[in-house]
C-alpha positions in Angstrom: 11.4 -8.8 42.0 10.0 -10.8 39.0 6.8 -8.8 39.0 8.7 -5.6 38.6 10.9 -7.0 35.8 7.8 -8.2 34.0 6.2 -4.7 34.3 9.3 -3.1 33.0 9.4 -5.5 30.0 5.7 -4.8 29.2 6.4 -1.1 29.4 9.3 -1.5 27.0 7.1 -3.5 24.6 4.4 -0.9 24.7 7.0 1.7 23.8 8.5 -0.2 20.9 7.0 2.1 18.3 4.6 1.2 15.5 4.5 -1.1 12.4 2.7 0.7 9.6 0.9 -1.6 7.2 0.1 0.3 4.0 -2.6 -1.5 2.0 -3.1 0.9 -0.9 -4.7 2.0 -2.9 -2.4 1.8 -6.0 -2.0 5.3 -7.6 -3.6 6.9 -4.5 -0.7 8.8 -3.1 1.2 6.1 -1.2 4.5 6.9 -2.9 4.1 10.5 -1.9 3.3 9.5 1.7 6.3 7.2 1.9 8.5 10.0 0.5 7.3 12.4 3.2 7.8 9.8 6.0 11.4 9.3 4.9 12.0 12.9 5.9 11.5 12.0 9.5 14.4 11.0 11.7 11.9 8.9 13.7 11.1 6.7 10.7 12.9 3.7 9.3 11.0 1.9 6.5 13.8 -0.5 5.7 15.2 -1.1 2.2 11.9 -0.7 0.3 8.6 1.0 0.1 6.8 -2.0 -1.3 7.9 -5.4 -0.1 5.3 -7.6 -1.9 5.5 -10.4 0.6 1.9 -11.3 1.6 0.3 -10.5 -1.7 3.0 -12.7 -3.4 2.3 -15.5 -1.0 -1.5 -15.4 -1.0 -3.0 -13.6 -4.1 -2.9 -15.4 -7.5 -2.8 -11.9 -9.2 0.5 -11.2 -7.5 2.3 -14.5 -7.8 4.9 -12.8 -10.0 6.2 -11.0 -7.0 7.1 -14.4 -5.5 8.3 -16.3 -8.5 10.7 -13.7 -9.8 12.8 -13.2 -6.7 12.8 -16.8 -5.7 13.9 -18.0 -9.1 16.7 -15.4 -9.1 17.8 -16.4 -5.6 17.8 -20.2 -6.4 19.6 -19.6 -9.7 22.4 -17.7 -7.9 22.6 -20.4 -5.2 22.8 -23.1 -7.9 25.5 -21.2 -9.7 27.6 -21.1 -6.5 27.2 -17.3 -6.1 24.4 -17.0 -3.5 23.2 -13.5 -2.6 25.1 -11.9 0.2 23.3 -12.3 3.6 21.4 -9.2 4.3 21.2 -8.1 0.7 17.8 -7.1 -0.8 17.4 -10.4 -2.7 18.5 -12.5 0.2 16.0 -10.7 2.5 13.2 -11.0 0.1 13.7 -14.7 -0.4 13.8 -15.3 3.3 10.7 -13.1 3.9 8.8 -15.1 1.3 9.8 -18.5 2.6 10.1 -17.7 6.3 7.6 -15.0 7.3 9.0 -14.9 10.8 12.1 -13.2 9.3 9.9 -10.5 8.0 8.5 -9.7 11.4 11.9 -9.9 12.9 13.3 -7.5 10.3 10.8 -4.7 11.1 11.0 -5.2 14.9 14.7 -4.7 14.5 14.2 -1.4 12.7 12.4 -0.2 15.9 15.2 -1.3 18.1 17.4 1.7 16.9 17.4 4.8 19.1 14.6 7.3 18.4 13.0 5.2 15.7 9.2 5.3 16.3 7.8 4.0 13.0 8.6 1.3 10.4 6.5 -0.4 7.9 5.6 -1.9 4.5 3.4 0.1 2.1 2.4 -2.3 -0.7 -0.8 -1.1 -2.5 -1.8 -4.6 -3.6 -2.2 -5.6 0.1 -5.6 -4.1 -0.4 -6.6 -7.6 -1.6 -5.3 -9.4 1.5 -7.8 -11.7 3.3 -8.8 -11.2 6.9 -6.7 -14.3 7.8 -3.6 -12.8 6.2 -4.2 -9.4 7.8 -4.6 -11.1 11.2 -1.4 -13.1 10.6 0.5 -9.9 10.1 -1.0 -8.2 13.1 -0.3 -11.2 15.3 3.3 -11.6 13.9 4.2 -8.1 14.9 2.3 -8.3 18.2 4.4 -11.4 19.1 7.4 -9.1 19.0 5.7 -6.4 21.1 5.0 -4.2 18.2 1.4 -2.9 17.4 0.3 -2.6 13.8 -1.5 0.4 12.4 -3.0 0.5 8.9 -3.2 3.3 6.3 -5.6 3.0 3.4 -5.9 5.7 0.7 -8.7 5.8 -1.9 -9.1 7.7 -5.2 -11.8 8.2 -7.8 -12.1 4.6 -9.2 -12.1 5.8 -12.8 -9.1 8.1 -12.2 -7.2 5.4 -10.3 -7.6 2.7 -13.0 -6.7 5.2 -15.7 -3.6 6.3 -13.8 -2.6 2.7 -13.3 -2.8 2.1 -17.0 -0.8 5.2 -17.8 1.9 4.0 -15.4 1.9 0.5 -16.9 2.3 1.9 -20.4 5.0 4.3 -19.3 7.0 1.5 -17.7 6.6 -0.7 -20.8 7.9 2.1 -23.0 10.9 2.7 -20.7 11.8 -0.9 -20.7 11.3 -1.4 -24.4 12.3 1.7 -26.3 10.4 1.9 -29.6 7.6 -0.4 -28.4 4.4 0.0 -30.4 1.2 -0.6 -28.4 -1.4 -2.7 -30.2 -4.2 -0.7 -28.6 -4.6 3.0 -28.0 -4.5 4.2 -24.4 -8.3 4.3 -24.0 -9.0 1.1 -26.0 -6.6 -0.6 -23.6 -8.2 1.0 -20.6 -11.6 -0.3 -21.8 -10.1 -3.8 -22.3 -8.3 -3.9 -18.9 -10.4 -2.3 -16.2 -12.5 -5.5 -15.5 -9.4 -7.7 -15.2 -8.7 -9.3 -11.8 -5.6 -7.2 -11.4 -7.6 -4.0 -11.7 -10.6 -5.3 -9.7 -8.2 -6.3 -6.8 -7.1 -2.7 -6.4 -10.5 -1.0 -7.0 -12.8 -2.7 -4.5 -12.3 -0.2 -1.7 -15.5 -1.2 0.1 -14.3 -4.9 0.4 -10.9 -3.7 1.6 -12.4 -1.5 4.3 -14.7 -4.3 5.5 -11.7 -6.7 5.9 -9.6 -4.1 7.7 -12.4 -3.4 10.1 -12.8 -7.1 10.9 -9.2 -7.4 11.9 -8.2 -4.0 13.4 -9.7 -1.6 15.8 -11.1 1.6 14.3 -8.5 3.7 16.0 -5.7 1.7 14.3 -7.0 2.4 10.7 -6.2 5.7 9.0 -8.4 6.2 5.9 -8.0 9.2 3.6 -8.8 10.2 0.0 -6.2 11.0 -2.6 -8.2 14.1 -3.4 -7.7 15.5 0.1 -4.4 13.9 1.1 -2.1 16.8 0.1 -2.7 19.2 2.9 -0.6 19.9 6.0 -3.4 19.3 8.4 -4.0 15.9 7.0 -0.3 15.1 7.3 -0.3 16.4 10.9 -3.2 14.1 11.7 -1.5 11.2 10.1 1.7 11.8 12.1 -0.3 11.9 15.3 -2.0 8.6 14.3 1.4 7.0 13.6 3.0 8.3 16.8 5.7 10.5 15.3 6.5 14.2 15.4 4.8 16.4 12.7 6.5 16.4 9.3 6.7 19.6 7.2 5.3 18.0 4.0 5.9 19.2 0.4 2.5 19.4 -1.1 3.8 20.3 -4.5 6.2 17.3 -4.9 5.1 14.7 -7.3 6.3 11.1 -6.7 5.9 8.5 -9.3 3.5 10.6 -11.4 1.5 9.3 -14.4 0.9 12.5 -16.5 -2.2 12.8 -18.7 -1.9 13.7 -22.3 -5.7 14.0 -23.0 -9.1 13.8 -21.4 -10.8 10.5 -20.9 -13.8 10.0 -23.2 -17.0 10.4 -21.2 -18.5 7.2 -22.5 -15.6 5.1 -21.2 -15.7 7.0 -17.8 -19.4 6.3 -17.5 -19.0 2.6 -18.5 -16.3 2.2 -15.8 -18.2 4.0 -13.1 -21.3 1.9 -13.7 -19.1 -1.2 -13.5 -17.9 0.0 -10.1 -21.4 1.3 -9.0 -21.6 -0.9 -5.9 -18.3 0.6 -4.6 -19.5 4.2 -5.1 -22.8 3.4 -3.4 -21.3 1.6 -0.4 -18.8 4.5 0.2 -21.6 7.1 -0.3 -23.5 5.4 2.5 -20.5 5.7 4.7 -19.0 9.0 3.8 -22.0 10.8 2.3 -23.0 11.1 -1.4 -22.4 14.8 -1.6 -18.8 14.7 -0.2 -18.0 11.8 -2.5 -19.4 13.6 -5.6 -17.4 16.7 -4.7 -14.2 14.7 -4.7 -14.9 12.1 -7.4 -16.2 13.6 -10.6 -17.1 10.2 -12.0 -19.5 9.6 -9.1 -22.1 11.7 -11.0 -22.7 8.7 -13.3 -23.8 6.6 -10.4 -25.0 8.7 -7.4 
């Protein structure tokens, strides 16, 4: 009976599991969340946490994530030693050049027994356009896989400062003995208005784009300041369609330790620069709750 076969196929598609699209924010707890998800036998996030495919393809601020892998891939091919099929570099090059292979890869993760969740948590996806978000949603839907989105936010001043500390730490690790031309806070003051920082800080714009493309029930929004609690993790697991995970609230993943307090004048300058973001979120979540979580909000709200 063709009708019965079609009904069975549709039921199978509806039970394929979920593709989780993590769109940030950077330094807002996404690494911790990924680490907790990897504890579940129902989760297969593939070979990476951050794949940097759609930001690399569509955002000028992220073009380095495309140019670097493709140059390495082409260089190896030209040298007669192409990357092994299925290797990380091979997959990344194919994802960048043939997006259908990206969707196929994640659909295949869900084909394994008992796997209920797969996904890509790339914080700079916070800057993706509505067209790109719809492309991802539709690419997975064509394979019978629904997409759900997670977006985490953090005090904008703290987020930008943490991102700078991470950048400086990575530079020092790659270049032992490196001497920075600017102090930490002088560099922060020089950098926070740059496109790379603006891309990751405009939470209000990210939320607006997500809500244009996805149903409200398919978007999980949380604050870094309230993320590390078992009830929040339980709520997220229910949203993602997996069994509860016993999360380690004390574990730090990819931390950027502070060595001093941020000067108040710099914090105020940054908060005023991001004022429209604070005010839009205050309209949505309430000024008092926001001020209780984000100390820098007092400069604006």
